[in-house]
VEXDREN-2710 file (C-alpha; in Angstrom, 1 decimal):
% VEXDREN-2710
k/r/px/py/pz
1/MET/7.4/41.9/18.4
2/SER/10.3/44.2/17.6
3/THR/11.8/44.7/14.2
4/SER/15.1/43.2/15.3
5/LYS/13.3/40.0/16.4
6/VAL/11.4/39.7/13.2
7/SER/14.7/40.1/11.3
8/ALA/16.3/37.3/13.4
9/ALA/13.3/35.1/12.7
10/ARG/13.5/35.7/9.0
11/VAL/16.7/33.7/9.0
12/ALA/14.5/30.6/9.3
13/HIS/12.5/31.7/6.2
14/LYS/15.4/31.5/3.8
15/LYS/15.3/28.5/1.6
16/GLY/17.8/27.2/-0.9
17/GLY/15.8/28.6/-3.8
18/ARG/13.9/25.3/-4.2
19/ARG/11.0/25.6/-6.5
20/LYS/7.6/24.9/-4.8
21/LEU/4.9/22.8/-6.4
22/SER/1.6/24.6/-6.9
23/LEU/-1.6/23.1/-5.7
24/PRO/-2.9/22.0/-9.1
25/VAL/0.4/20.2/-9.8
26/VAL/0.2/18.4/-6.4
27/LEU/-3.3/17.3/-7.1
28/LEU/-2.3/16.1/-10.5
29/ILE/0.5/14.0/-9.0
30/ILE/-1.9/12.5/-6.4
31/ALA/-4.4/11.7/-9.1
32/GLY/-1.6/10.0/-11.2
33/ALA/-0.5/8.0/-8.2
34/LEU/-4.0/6.9/-7.5
35/ALA/-4.5/5.9/-11.2
36/LEU/-1.3/3.8/-11.0
37/VAL/-2.5/2.1/-7.8
38/SER/-5.8/1.4/-9.5
39/LEU/-4.0/-0.1/-12.5
40/VAL/-2.0/-2.4/-10.2
41/ARG/-5.2/-3.5/-8.5
42/LEU/-6.8/-4.4/-11.7
43/ILE/-3.8/-6.4/-12.9
44/SER/-3.1/-8.2/-9.7
45/GLY/-6.7/-8.8/-8.6
46/ALA/-6.0/-7.5/-5.1
47/ASP/-9.3/-5.6/-4.8
48/ASP/-8.9/-5.0/-1.1
49/VAL/-5.9/-2.7/-1.6
50/THR/-8.1/0.4/-1.8
51/SER/-11.2/-0.8/0.0
52/VAL/-13.0/1.3/2.6
53/GLY/-11.8/-1.0/5.4
54/GLN/-8.2/-0.9/4.2
55/VAL/-8.2/2.9/4.0
56/ALA/-9.8/3.2/7.4
57/GLY/-7.3/0.9/8.9
58/ALA/-4.4/2.7/7.2
59/LEU/-5.6/6.0/8.6
60/GLU/-5.8/4.6/12.1
61/LEU/-2.3/3.2/11.9
62/ALA/-1.0/6.4/10.3
63/VAL/-2.2/8.8/13.1
64/PRO/0.2/7.7/15.8
65/ILE/3.1/7.8/13.3
66/GLY/2.0/11.2/12.1
67/LEU/1.8/12.6/15.7
68/ALA/5.3/11.3/16.4
69/GLY/6.5/12.9/13.2
70/LEU/4.8/16.1/14.1
71/GLY/6.5/16.1/17.4
72/GLY/9.9/15.5/15.8
73/LEU/9.2/18.5/13.4
74/TRP/8.6/20.8/16.4
75/ALA/11.8/19.8/18.1
76/GLU/14.0/19.8/15.0
77/ARG/12.7/23.1/13.7
78/ALA/14.1/24.6/17.0
79/GLY/17.4/22.8/16.4
80/VAL/17.0/19.8/18.8
81/VAL/17.1/16.2/17.4
82/ASN/14.5/14.1/19.2
83/ILE/15.4/10.5/18.9
84/GLY/13.5/10.0/22.1
85/LEU/10.1/10.1/20.4
86/GLU/9.7/6.4/20.9
87/GLY/10.2/6.7/24.6
88/MET/7.8/9.7/24.8
89/MET/5.2/7.6/22.9
90/ILE/5.7/4.8/25.5
91/LEU/5.1/7.2/28.3
92/GLY/2.0/8.4/26.5
93/THR/0.6/4.9/26.2
94/TRP/1.0/4.1/29.9
95/PHE/-0.2/7.4/31.3
96/GLY/-3.1/7.5/28.8
97/ALA/-4.2/4.0/29.7
98/TRP/-3.8/4.5/33.4
99/ALA/-5.8/7.8/33.5
100/GLY/-8.2/6.5/30.9
101/PHE/-9.0/3.4/33.1
102/GLN/-9.5/5.6/36.1
103/TRP/-11.5/8.6/34.7
104/GLY/-12.4/7.9/31.1
105/PRO/-10.8/8.2/27.7
106/TRP/-10.6/11.9/27.3
107/VAL/-8.8/12.4/30.6
108/GLY/-6.6/9.5/29.4
109/VAL/-5.7/11.6/26.3
110/LEU/-4.8/14.6/28.4
111/PHE/-2.6/12.5/30.7
112/GLY/-1.0/10.8/27.7
113/ILE/0.0/14.3/26.4
114/VAL/1.4/15.2/29.9
115/GLY/3.4/12.0/30.1
116/GLY/5.0/12.6/26.7
117/ALA/5.6/16.3/27.6
118/LEU/7.4/15.2/30.7
119/GLY/9.7/13.1/28.6
120/GLY/10.2/16.1/26.2
121/LEU/11.0/18.4/29.1
122/LEU/13.6/15.9/30.4
123/HIS/15.1/15.8/26.9
124/ALA/15.2/19.6/26.8
125/VAL/16.9/19.8/30.2
126/ILE/19.6/17.3/29.2
127/THR/20.3/18.7/25.8
128/VAL/19.6/22.4/26.0
129/THR/20.7/23.2/29.6
130/PHE/23.5/20.6/30.0
131/GLY/24.5/20.3/26.4
132/VAL/24.5/16.5/26.2
133/ASN/24.6/15.0/22.8
134/HIS/21.0/14.8/21.4
135/ILE/21.3/11.3/20.2
136/VAL/22.6/10.0/23.5
137/SER/19.9/11.8/25.4
138/GLY/17.2/10.4/23.1
139/VAL/18.4/6.9/23.4
140/ALA/18.6/7.2/27.2
141/ILE/15.0/8.4/27.3
142/ASN/13.8/5.5/25.2
143/ILE/15.5/3.0/27.6
144/LEU/14.2/4.9/30.7
145/ALA/10.6/5.0/29.4
146/VAL/10.5/1.2/29.0
147/GLY/11.9/0.7/32.6
148/VAL/9.6/3.3/34.2
149/THR/6.4/2.0/32.6
150/ARG/7.2/-1.6/33.4
151/TYR/7.9/-0.6/37.1
152/LEU/4.7/1.4/37.3
153/SER/2.6/-1.4/35.8
154/ASN/3.6/-3.8/38.6
155/PHE/1.6/-2.0/41.2
156/THR/-1.1/-0.4/39.1
157/PHE/-2.5/-2.6/36.3
158/ALA/-1.3/-5.9/37.9
159/GLU/-3.6/-5.3/40.8
160/GLU/-6.7/-4.7/38.6
161/PRO/-9.1/-7.4/37.3
162/GLY/-8.2/-8.2/33.7
163/GLY/-4.8/-6.5/34.0
164/SER/-1.2/-7.6/34.5
165/SER/2.3/-6.2/34.7
166/LYS/2.4/-6.1/30.9
167/GLN/-1.1/-4.8/30.1
168/SER/-4.0/-2.9/31.4
169/PRO/-7.7/-3.9/31.7
170/ARG/-9.9/-2.9/28.8
171/LEU/-10.4/0.8/28.3
172/GLU/-13.5/2.8/27.4
173/GLU/-13.6/3.8/23.7
174/ILE/-13.8/7.3/22.3
175/ASP/-16.9/7.9/20.1
176/LYS/-16.6/7.3/16.4
177/ILE/-18.5/9.1/13.7
178/THR/-19.7/8.0/10.3
179/VAL/-21.2/10.3/7.7
180/PRO/-24.6/8.8/6.9
181/GLY/-25.5/8.3/3.3
182/LEU/-22.0/9.2/2.0
183/SER/-20.4/6.3/3.7
184/ASP/-22.8/3.7/2.3
185/TRP/-22.6/5.3/-1.2
186/MET/-18.8/5.1/-1.2
187/GLN/-18.9/1.5/-0.1
188/ASP/-21.2/0.6/-2.9
189/LEU/-19.0/2.4/-5.5
190/GLN/-15.9/0.7/-4.1
191/GLN/-17.4/-2.7/-4.4
192/GLN/-18.0/-2.2/-8.2
193/HIS/-14.2/-2.4/-8.7
194/TRP/-14.2/0.2/-11.5
195/PHE/-10.9/1.7/-12.6
196/PHE/-10.0/4.8/-10.6
197/VAL/-13.6/5.6/-9.5
198/SER/-13.8/2.7/-7.1
199/ASP/-10.4/3.4/-5.7
200/LEU/-11.3/7.1/-5.1
201/ALA/-14.6/6.0/-3.5
202/GLY/-12.6/3.6/-1.2
203/ILE/-10.4/6.4/0.0
204/ILE/-13.3/8.8/0.6
205/GLY/-15.3/6.0/2.3
206/GLY/-12.4/5.2/4.6
207/LEU/-12.2/8.9/5.7
208/VAL/-15.9/9.1/6.5
209/THR/-16.6/5.7/8.1
210/GLY/-16.0/4.9/11.7
211/LEU/-13.7/7.9/12.3
212/SER/-12.7/8.4/15.9
213/LEU/-13.1/12.0/17.2
214/LEU/-9.4/11.8/18.4
215/THR/-8.4/11.1/14.7
216/VAL/-10.2/14.3/13.7
217/VAL/-8.2/16.2/16.4
218/ALA/-5.0/14.7/15.2
219/LEU/-5.6/15.6/11.6
220/LEU/-6.4/19.2/12.6
221/LEU/-3.1/19.4/14.3
222/ILE/-1.3/19.3/11.0
223/PRO/-2.6/22.6/9.5
224/VAL/-2.5/24.1/13.0
225/THR/1.3/23.3/13.2
226/TRP/1.8/24.8/9.8
227/TRP/0.0/28.0/10.7
228/VAL/1.8/28.4/14.0
229/LEU/5.3/27.8/12.7
230/TRP/5.0/29.5/9.3
231/ARG/2.4/32.3/9.8
232/THR/3.0/33.6/13.3
233/ALA/5.8/35.7/14.9
234/PHE/6.2/33.0/17.5
235/GLY/6.8/30.4/14.8
236/LEU/9.4/32.6/13.0
237/ARG/11.3/33.1/16.2
238/LEU/11.2/29.3/17.0
239/ARG/12.4/28.4/13.5
240/SER/15.2/30.9/13.7
241/CYS/16.6/29.0/16.7
242/GLY/16.9/25.9/14.4
243/GLU/18.6/27.9/11.6
244/SER/21.0/30.2/13.4
245/PRO/20.6/30.4/17.1
246/VAL/23.6/32.7/17.4
247/ALA/22.1/35.3/15.0
248/ALA/18.8/34.9/16.8
249/GLU/20.3/35.6/20.2
250/THR/22.2/38.7/19.0
251/LEU/18.9/40.2/18.0
252/GLY/17.1/39.5/21.2
253/VAL/15.5/36.1/20.8
254/ASN/15.6/33.9/24.0
255/VAL/16.9/30.8/22.3
256/TYR/16.7/28.6/25.4
257/LYS/13.1/29.4/26.0
258/TYR/12.0/28.5/22.5
259/LYS/14.0/25.3/22.5
260/TYR/12.4/24.3/25.8
261/ILE/8.9/25.1/24.4
262/ALA/9.5/23.3/21.2
263/VAL/10.9/20.1/22.7
264/THR/8.1/20.0/25.4
265/ILE/5.5/20.3/22.7
266/SER/7.3/17.7/20.7
267/GLY/7.0/15.3/23.7
268/GLY/3.4/16.1/24.2
269/LEU/2.5/15.3/20.6
270/ALA/4.4/12.0/20.8
271/GLY/2.6/11.3/24.0
272/LEU/-0.7/12.0/22.2
273/GLY/0.3/9.4/19.6
274/GLY/1.0/6.9/22.4
275/ALA/-2.4/7.6/24.0
276/PHE/-4.1/7.1/20.6
277/LEU/-2.5/3.7/20.3
278/ALA/-3.7/2.6/23.8
279/ILE/-7.2/4.2/23.8
280/VAL/-8.3/4.3/20.2
281/ALA/-6.3/1.7/18.2
282/THR/-6.4/-1.2/20.8
283/SER/-8.5/0.0/23.8
284/ILE/-5.8/-1.5/26.0
285/TYR/-2.3/-0.8/27.2
286/GLN/0.3/-3.4/26.3
287/GLU/4.0/-3.4/26.9
288/GLY/5.8/-2.8/23.6
289/GLN/2.7/-1.7/21.7
290/THR/4.5/1.3/20.1
291/GLY/6.5/-1.1/18.0
292/GLY/9.0/1.4/16.8
293/ARG/6.4/3.9/15.6
294/GLY/8.4/6.7/17.2
295/TYR/11.3/5.9/14.9
296/ILE/9.0/5.6/11.9
297/GLY/7.5/8.9/12.7
298/LEU/10.9/10.4/12.7
299/ALA/11.5/8.8/9.3
300/ALA/8.1/10.3/8.1
301/MET/9.3/13.8/9.2
302/ILE/12.6/13.4/7.3
303/PHE/10.7/12.1/4.2
304/GLY/8.5/15.2/4.4
305/ASN/11.6/17.5/4.4
306/TRP/10.7/18.9/7.9
307/MET/7.4/20.2/6.6
308/PRO/3.9/19.3/8.0
309/GLY/2.3/18.4/4.7
310/GLY/5.2/16.2/3.5
311/MET/5.3/14.5/6.9
312/ALA/1.6/13.7/6.7
313/LEU/2.2/12.1/3.3
314/GLY/5.0/10.0/4.7
315/ALA/2.9/8.9/7.7
316/GLY/0.1/8.0/5.4
317/LEU/2.5/5.9/3.3
318/PHE/3.9/4.0/6.3
319/GLY/0.4/3.6/7.8
320/PHE/-0.8/2.1/4.5
321/THR/2.0/-0.4/4.2
322/ASP/1.4/-1.3/7.9
323/SER/-2.3/-1.9/7.2
324/LEU/-1.7/-4.2/4.2
325/LYS/-0.9/-7.1/6.5
326/LEU/-4.2/-6.8/8.4
327/ARG/-6.4/-7.5/5.4
328/GLY/-5.2/-10.1/2.9
329/GLY/-1.6/-9.3/3.8
330/ALA/0.3/-11.7/1.5
331/GLU/-1.9/-10.9/-1.5
332/ASN/-1.8/-7.2/-1.0
333/VAL/1.9/-7.0/-0.4
334/HIS/2.5/-9.2/-3.5
335/ALA/0.5/-6.6/-5.5
336/MET/2.8/-3.8/-4.0
337/LEU/5.7/-5.6/-5.6
338/LEU/4.2/-4.8/-9.0
339/LEU/3.6/-1.2/-8.0
340/LEU/7.2/-0.8/-6.8
341/ALA/8.5/-2.3/-10.0
342/ILE/6.5/0.1/-12.1
343/LEU/7.7/3.1/-9.9
344/LEU/11.3/2.0/-10.4
345/VAL/10.8/1.9/-14.2
346/ILE/9.5/5.5/-14.0
347/ALA/12.5/6.4/-11.8
348/ALA/14.9/4.8/-14.3
349/VAL/13.4/6.9/-17.2
350/TRP/13.6/10.0/-15.1
351/GLN/17.3/9.4/-14.3
352/LEU/18.0/8.8/-17.9
353/TYR/16.4/12.1/-18.8
354/ARG/18.7/13.7/-16.2
355/LYS/21.7/11.8/-17.7
356/LYS/22.4/10.0/-14.5
357/TYR/23.1/6.6/-16.1
358/VAL/24.4/4.7/-13.1
359/ALA/21.3/5.5/-11.0
360/ALA/19.1/4.6/-14.0
361/ALA/20.8/1.3/-14.4
362/VAL/20.4/0.5/-10.7
363/SER/16.7/1.4/-10.8
364/ALA/16.2/-0.7/-13.9
365/ALA/18.0/-3.7/-12.4
366/CYS/15.9/-3.5/-9.2
367/SER/12.8/-3.2/-11.3
368/ALA/13.6/-6.3/-13.3
369/LEU/14.2/-8.3/-10.1
370/LEU/10.8/-7.2/-8.7
371/PHE/9.0/-8.0/-11.9
372/THR/10.6/-11.4/-11.9
373/TRP/9.6/-12.0/-8.2
374/TYR/6.1/-10.9/-8.9
375/ALA/5.7/-13.1/-12.0
376/LEU/7.1/-16.3/-10.4
377/THR/5.1/-16.1/-7.2
378/ASP/1.5/-15.8/-6.1
379/GLN/2.2/-14.5/-2.6
380/VAL/5.1/-13.3/-0.5
381/PRO/6.4/-15.0/2.7
382/SER/4.6/-14.0/5.9
383/GLN/7.9/-12.7/7.3
384/PHE/8.2/-10.2/4.5
385/VAL/4.6/-9.1/5.1
386/ASP/5.4/-8.3/8.7
387/ALA/8.6/-6.5/7.7
388/ALA/6.9/-4.4/4.9
389/PRO/6.5/-1.2/7.0
390/TYR/10.2/-1.2/8.0
391/VAL/11.4/-2.1/4.5
392/THR/9.3/0.8/3.2
393/THR/10.9/3.1/5.7
394/LEU/14.4/2.2/4.5
395/LEU/13.5/2.5/0.8
396/VAL/11.8/5.9/1.2
397/LEU/14.6/7.4/3.1
398/ALA/17.2/6.0/0.7
399/LEU/15.4/7.4/-2.4
400/SER/14.5/10.8/-0.9
401/ALA/17.9/11.5/0.8
402/GLN/19.2/13.7/-2.0
403/ARG/16.4/16.3/-1.9
404/LEU/16.4/16.8/1.9
405/ARG/17.2/20.1/3.6
406/MET/17.3/20.0/7.4
407/PRO/17.4/23.1/9.6
408/LYS/21.0/24.3/9.5
409/ALA/21.6/24.2/13.2
410/ASP/19.7/21.0/13.9
411/GLY/21.5/18.9/16.5
412/LEU/24.4/21.4/16.8
413/PRO/25.6/22.4/20.3
414/TYR/24.6/25.8/21.4
415/ARG/25.5/27.6/24.6
416/LYS/23.8/30.7/25.9
417/GLY/25.8/33.9/25.3
418/GLU/27.5/32.8/22.1
419/GLY/25.9/35.6/20.2
420/LYS/27.1/38.4/22.5
END
């Protein structure tokens, strides 16, 4: 790589002087959060909140969200907004299920990636080559994916035993692994319901019990993405296209090429998330099974400030809230009211410290309402349990909006030759 290209890529490396948290501080914050959750569990009696089954279920639900978020990160780091993640996930579910039924689950995974990548390539052609608004293109792909998969299902799955125009026959499962000894020990510790220790055991147990091999692959993609985008010349050039494509072009970077690569990879990752839903999570393709996870993945990416680690935390949060309704939903979500109320008290104190009195008053008022709701009820309505993941998405985005820093050229129109 030439010196001029490195210089152009360095544009992507410039931050706003934001102070980074060291690893010990991050671990301390995580430990404090776990201690707070443990305290809420003891007060509320919702012992299933951090059980092995709860954590395992949360991880399974977080993976497709995280893959969609990772796909959005690739595209937006190159300057292309990818609202079409939902449609690319839908393509991944159908292609993954169709190929998985024909030739086995791992072939289904590969076809799911290809299906999503085709959607990403289409998005790249529309936005990069023809300069169509990124939002319009993404919405069109979401609508197109629904129609295409519904049409294809009519003469594929509908003709198979156990299938129909809205779902596939049962699919072969991917092998799952459990760490012997450690899994049983963690389950025993978790069932003691001790403060902090049992909660930590529940989390570790959920990570080593019934873990799909595809989940392992998905988790490895997070550090791989970080290494490629932040530690390689290719990644620097790609990110320069999302920060200042004109400057990148003047110094020899082929902006169109990197945008095409990034958006195609973005679609492939979203398609992998869709294949995961069909092959691992449910072992069947069903129409509408993505359930807006592409949009939630986009929210997780924004919450993570366009960084892989932050995106993973966001996906874990959304996956956890989604899993609450599967095991003692009303009781678990009721306990989360208490957790949210305590967090708002902490937020109010922090805002007072920063002398932001209006924000502190709003946080305190919302906290008081949640404490009242928690004290006067034993459970929350089932409708609220179903809406919990989406409510969480809105709250997280609203509370984190002020600290976000998107790539400077994200979503902005760019035509080849502007830098000459």
